[in-house]
N, C-alpha and C positions, 0 to 999 in steps of 0.2 A: 504494500500500500504506500503510495506516494503522498506525502504531506507537503503542501505548498506553504511556504512561509511568506507572509506579506509584512513588510515593514509597517510599524504603527502609523506612520504618516499616511501611507496608502490606504490603510483600513479606515482611518479617520476621514479621509477625503471621500471614500466610497460611501460611508455612512451619511455624510453631509449631502452628497449628490443624490443618494437614494431618498432621503427625507425630503429634499427639495422637490424632486419629481413626484413623489407620493402626495405631497401637499397640493400641488397643482392638479393632479389627477382627481383627487377626491373633492376639491373645491369646484371642479368643472371648468377651470380656467387654464388657458395655455398662454405662456408668455409670448409677447410679440417680438418678432425678430425684425430688425430694421431692414434687412436685406429684402424681406418679402412684404412687410407692411408699408414701407415707403417706396416700393417699386413703381416705376413709371409705367404708363400704358404701353409705350413703345418697347420697353424692356420685357413686359409680359408677353406681348405679341411675338417678339423675337424668340423668346423661350418656347412658346407654343408652336411656332413654325419649325423650330429645330426638332421638337418631339414628333410633329407630324411627318417631317422628312425621314426621321429615324424609323417610324412605324411603316412608312411606305417602303423603305429599303428592306425592312424585315419581311414584309409581305412579298416583295419581289424575290428575295432570297428563298423563301419557302416555295414560291411558284417555280423557281429555277430548279429546285431539288425535286419537284414533282408532287408536292404536298398541297392538298386543297386548303383553302382559307378556313373553312369551318370543320376541318378534320380533327378528330380527337388524337390524343397522344397514343392511345391504343392502336388506332388505324395507322399512324406513322410507324410504330414499332412493327406491326404486321407487314406493312409494305417493305420495310427494310429487311425483315426476315425472309420474305418471299424473294427479294432481290438477291439475297445471299445463297439461297437454295438453288436457284436456277442460274 
C-alpha cells in the first residue's frame, strides 16, 4: 500500500479551496470571472465561430472515415470490426 504524503501547506490550501467551492455550490452562486462576464460581443462571436468551425471539421473528418453523422458508437465499432475481418 502506497501512502502519499502531502506537505501541511498543500493540505491547508486544499482545505481552503474545497471550502470555498462548497460554499458557492450550496449558496447557489458562482463567482464571476472577468474574462467571461466582461467579454465583448465581438469576442463572443469570434469564440462561437471558432467552435462552429471546429465542429464542422469534426463532422467532415467523420464523413471522410465513413461514419454517418447520427451513428452511434456501437455502429462505429461494428463497422471497424467488419473492416478488419474482410
